N, C-alpha and C positions, 0 to 999 in steps of 0.2 A: 428154226429148231426141227428136228427130225420128229416124225410122229411117235416113234418109240420112246424117245426122250420125253416128249410132252406127256404121253400117257403115264410114264414112270413118275413124272413131277406131279401130276394130278392125283396119283394113288398116294403119294407121300403126303401131300396136302390134306387129303381126305382123311388118311390115318392120324395126322397130327390133330385135326378138327375134332375126330371122335375121342381121341385121348384127352383133350382139353375139356371136352364136354363131360366125360366120365370123371376127371378130377373135380370139376366144378359141381357136379350134381350132388344133391342131398341123399344120404342113405334112407332107405324105407323106414317108416316108423312102425314099430311093433304094435299089433292090435288095432291098427287104424281102419276103422270100417263101421258100418251101421251098428249102433248099440244103444239101448235105452238106459236111462238113468240120469242123474244130475251131474253137472260140472262141478267139480270141487278144487279148491285151492289149499294146499298145505304149506303154511308159511310162518313168517315171523312178523315184525312190527311193520314192515313194508306192505306185506299182504293185508295187515290190519288196517293201514292207512293212517298210521301215526303221523302227525304233521299237517294233515289235511284239513283246513278250516271247515270244508264242506262234508268232512267225514266220509268222503267217497273213496279217496285214494285211487289207485290205478284200477282196482277191481270194479268199483262202481262205474268208472269210465268205460271200461271194456263192456260191461253189461249194456250201457247206453249205446255204445258204437255198433254192437253186435246183435243188440236186441235178445239177449239171453240172460238167464238168471244163474249166477254162480254162488255156490254155497261157500262162504269165506271162513275157513278154519286157519285164519292168521292170528297167532298169539305172540304179542310183544315180548321180546327177550328170549324166544325159543331157539335153542340149538338144533343141529341135525339129530343129536341123541334124543332130545325131547320130542322132536317130530316124529322119530322112529318109535318112541314109547307110546304115543298116542295115535299111531297110524290106524290100528284096528278099529278103535273107538270113534275116531273123528272122520275117517275116510272110508276104509274098507266096509264098514257096517252100513254104509249108504248105497253100496253096490253102484259106484259112480260109472258114467259113461266115458269120462275123460277126467284126468287129474293133472293140475298144474303144480309143480313143486318149486318153491321159493324159499331156500333155506341155505345157510352157510354164512351169512354176515355175522351173526353173533359168535360164530366158531371162530372167525378171524379175529374179532374184537377180544375174545377170550384166549386167544392164542392156543387153541385146540390144534393138535398136530394134524397137518393137512391130510395124512393117510387115514387118520380116524374120521375126519369130516367126510372124506369121499367114500369111505367104506360105508358109513352110515347111509349117504345118499344112494350108494348102489343097492343097499338092502331095502330102502324104501321103494325105489324104482322097481326092483325085482318082484316084491310083494304085490305091488299095484299091478304090474303086468301079468303076474300069476293069476290074478282074478279076472283078467281079460281086458282091462282098460289101457288106453294109450296113455302116454305121458308127455306132457310139455314141460322141459326142464328150463328154468330161468337162472342164468349165470348172474352172480352177485360179485361186486368188485372186491377183491381181496387186499385192499389198501386204499388209503385216501387219496394218493397221489399217483399211483399206478395199480394196474390190475395184475396181481401176482398169482390169480387163481384161474384166469381166463382158459389156459391151456388144458387145465384138469377138468374143468366143466365140459369143454368141447370134446375131449377125449372120452369122458364118461357118456356123454350123449350118443357118440358114434358107437361105443361098445355096447350100450344098452339099447340102441336103436329107438332113442326118444326124438321127439321134436325139440328144438333148442332155440332160444333167444340169448345171444351173448350180452354179458355186462349191461343189465338194465339200468345201472346208475351211471353209466359212462357219461362224463361231462357234467354231472349234477353235483357230486360232492364238491367239486372245486368252484361251482359258481353259486355265490350267496343269493343271487335272484331266484334261484330254483329251490332253496332250502328253508325250512322252517327252524331247524336246529342244526348242530354239527353233523348229525347223522341222517335225519330224515328230510325228505323232499316236502315242499309246500304244494299247493295245489297246481301251480305251473309245472313244477317238478313232476309230479304224478301223471300230469297230462303228457309229459314226454316219455314217461315210462309206458303209458297206454299206448302211444303211438308206435312205440317199438315192438310191442307185443301183438298188436292187433292183426298185422298181415299173417303171421305164422298161425295165430289161433283161428283166424277167419278160414285159412285153407284146410285146417284140421277139421273144422265144424263142416265144411262143404264136403269133404271126403266121407264124413261120418252120415251124410244124408243120401248118399248114393245108393 
């Protein structure tokens, strides 16, 4: 192979590698950096740990795994609208360092129009970020047998520059061994949820300590 042809080939390979790296990279997370205040989760029955015999749910397991305290503002049955309505009282008034948002499941069950659900989530995120805190958005499955909302959660996370964990209920709703009732995980199911969230939350906490 001629030197000129070899050099051209190497340049093309390097360009392709850089392009693939760019495609696969995660977007920056808004407000991620050193900040004082509590970690708060705004959520529904999943955040509250309904179905957990140990009453820990995934939040308690994350506290143990990461050796942190998380203020749990999960209320069973809450929709995104209800989460938005109590955002100031339950979250912003605490001046949090980081907020985990886990909402949407009850919207899907109650057949709230998806545009309304994700508009509410966007408002929640925007108001948290306006106060200076980063957000970790948790995707919730938009159907029992398939995730109809996954793309919307991912698009919202990219648009709003939040950290993101996709479909925390993936494989749980269809596995009786991981459920306490038709909707909620048991302790084994919540353990799996915590395993999915931990790596992303750990990276955020490390970035906040620099």
